[in-house]
C-alpha positions in Angstrom: -24.5 36.5 -7.1 -22.1 34.0 -8.6 -20.3 35.0 -11.7 -20.3 32.4 -14.6 -17.0 31.5 -16.1 -16.6 31.5 -19.8 -14.8 28.5 -21.2 -15.5 26.1 -18.3 -12.7 27.3 -15.9 -9.4 25.6 -15.2 -8.6 22.3 -16.8 -9.4 19.4 -14.5 -5.7 18.2 -14.3 -4.7 21.6 -12.8 -7.3 21.5 -9.9 -6.1 20.7 -6.4 -8.7 19.1 -4.2 -8.1 19.0 -0.4 -9.3 16.6 2.3 -8.7 18.9 5.3 -7.6 18.2 8.8 -10.5 16.6 10.8 -12.3 15.6 7.6 -13.1 11.8 7.2 -14.1 10.3 3.9 -15.4 6.8 3.5 -15.6 5.5 -0.1 -13.8 6.3 -3.3 -12.2 9.6 -4.1 -11.4 10.4 -7.7 -10.0 13.4 -9.5 -8.2 14.2 -12.8 -5.9 16.6 -10.9 -4.2 16.5 -7.6 -5.6 15.4 -4.2 -4.0 16.6 -1.0 -5.0 14.6 2.1 -4.6 16.2 5.5 -7.6 14.2 7.0 -8.4 10.6 6.6 -9.8 8.4 3.8 -11.1 4.9 4.2 -11.3 3.6 0.6 -9.7 4.0 -2.8 -8.0 7.2 -4.0 -7.5 7.8 -7.7 -5.8 10.9 -9.0 -4.8 11.6 -12.6 -1.9 13.9 -11.6 -0.8 13.4 -8.0 -1.7 12.4 -4.5 -0.1 14.2 -1.5 -0.6 12.7 2.0 0.3 15.2 4.6 2.0 14.4 8.0 -1.4 14.0 9.7 -3.1 12.4 6.7 -4.2 8.8 6.6 -5.4 6.5 3.9 -6.7 3.0 4.6 -7.2 1.6 1.1 -5.5 1.9 -2.3 -3.9 4.9 -3.9 -3.6 4.9 -7.7 -1.9 8.0 -9.3 0.8 9.4 -11.6 3.0 10.9 -8.8 2.7 10.6 -5.0 4.3 12.3 -2.0 3.6 10.5 1.3 4.3 12.1 4.7 1.5 10.5 6.6 0.1 6.9 7.0 -1.0 4.6 4.2 -2.2 1.1 4.6 -3.0 -0.7 1.4 -1.9 -0.8 -2.2 0.1 2.2 -3.5 0.7 2.6 -7.3 2.6 5.6 -8.7 3.0 5.4 -12.5 5.9 7.8 -12.5 7.3 8.9 -9.2 6.8 8.0 -5.5 8.4 10.0 -2.7 8.2 8.5 0.9 9.2 11.3 3.3 10.8 10.7 6.7 7.6 11.0 8.7 5.6 8.4 6.6 4.4 5.0 7.6 3.4 2.7 4.7 2.1 -0.8 5.0 1.1 -2.8 1.9 2.1 -3.3 -1.7 4.1 -0.5 -3.3 4.6 -0.3 -7.1 6.3 2.6 -8.9 8.5 3.4 -11.8 10.8 5.5 -9.5 10.9 5.9 -5.7 12.7 8.3 -3.3 12.9 7.0 0.3 14.0 9.4 2.9 15.8 8.3 6.0 13.3 7.6 8.8 10.5 6.6 6.5 8.9 3.3 7.5 7.8 0.8 4.8 6.4 -2.6 5.5 5.3 -4.8 2.6 6.3 -5.6 -1.0 8.0 -3.2 -3.4 8.2 -3.4 -7.1 10.2 -0.7 -9.0 11.4 0.0 -12.5 10.0 0.0 -16.0 8.1 -3.3 -15.5 6.3 -2.4 -12.2 3.0 -3.1 -13.9 3.8 -6.6 -15.1 2.6 -8.6 -12.1 -0.8 -8.5 -10.5 -1.3 -7.7 -6.9 -0.9 -10.7 -4.6 -3.9 -12.2 -3.0 -3.4 -13.2 0.6 -5.8 -15.7 2.1 -7.1 -14.8 5.5 -5.7 -17.0 8.3 -8.8 -19.1 8.7 -8.7 -20.0 5.0 -5.0 -21.0 5.0 -4.4 -24.5 3.6 -3.8 -27.3 6.0 -0.2 -28.6 6.5 0.6 -31.5 4.1 0.3 -35.0 5.6 4.1 -35.5 5.5 4.6 -32.5 7.8 2.1 -33.9 10.3 4.1 -37.2 10.1 7.4 -35.5 10.8 5.9 -33.6 13.7 4.4 -36.7 15.3 7.8 -38.5 14.9 9.6 -35.6 16.6 7.0 -35.7 19.4 7.5 -39.5 19.8 11.3 -39.1 20.2 11.8 -36.3 22.7 15.3 -37.5 23.8 16.6 -37.8 20.3 18.3 -34.4 20.5 18.4 -31.7 17.8 18.1 -33.3 14.4 17.7 -31.9 11.0 15.0 -29.3 10.6 11.6 -30.6 9.7 10.3 -30.3 6.2 7.8 -27.6 7.3 10.6 -25.5 8.7 12.7 -25.9 5.6 10.0 -24.4 3.4 9.9 -21.2 5.5 
């Protein structure tokens, strides 16, 4: 028979929840305490205290927490209000925002990074899918057609389209 605890047990911010190896979660995970991820999560992770992604852990989605230690793979937004530690074995793709960050040699980070006291001032960028990308301006098409009509003209100044890149 289970024994009832008097006083409600441990405070929520001291609890450590674990997504174990081989476990897969699809959806949102939220806790007031710490979440340790050794399996995989496809969705949003919110932790009041900390998120720890182990070497074999994977998150496809956003992580929003106070402190984070990443050893595994994260693809999506990563926001650490206080401290972010990217260990040598980690692979991170996406937008990273933190007050402070420690990046170990060997860690791989691809995406945008915003650090410092004002890390919250901008909103996450919205990236249009390739099929919804705006068409090239008419003057770019005109430059391209001129270049195609003069193949023997040799190398000239870069086109307007190339200059904007």
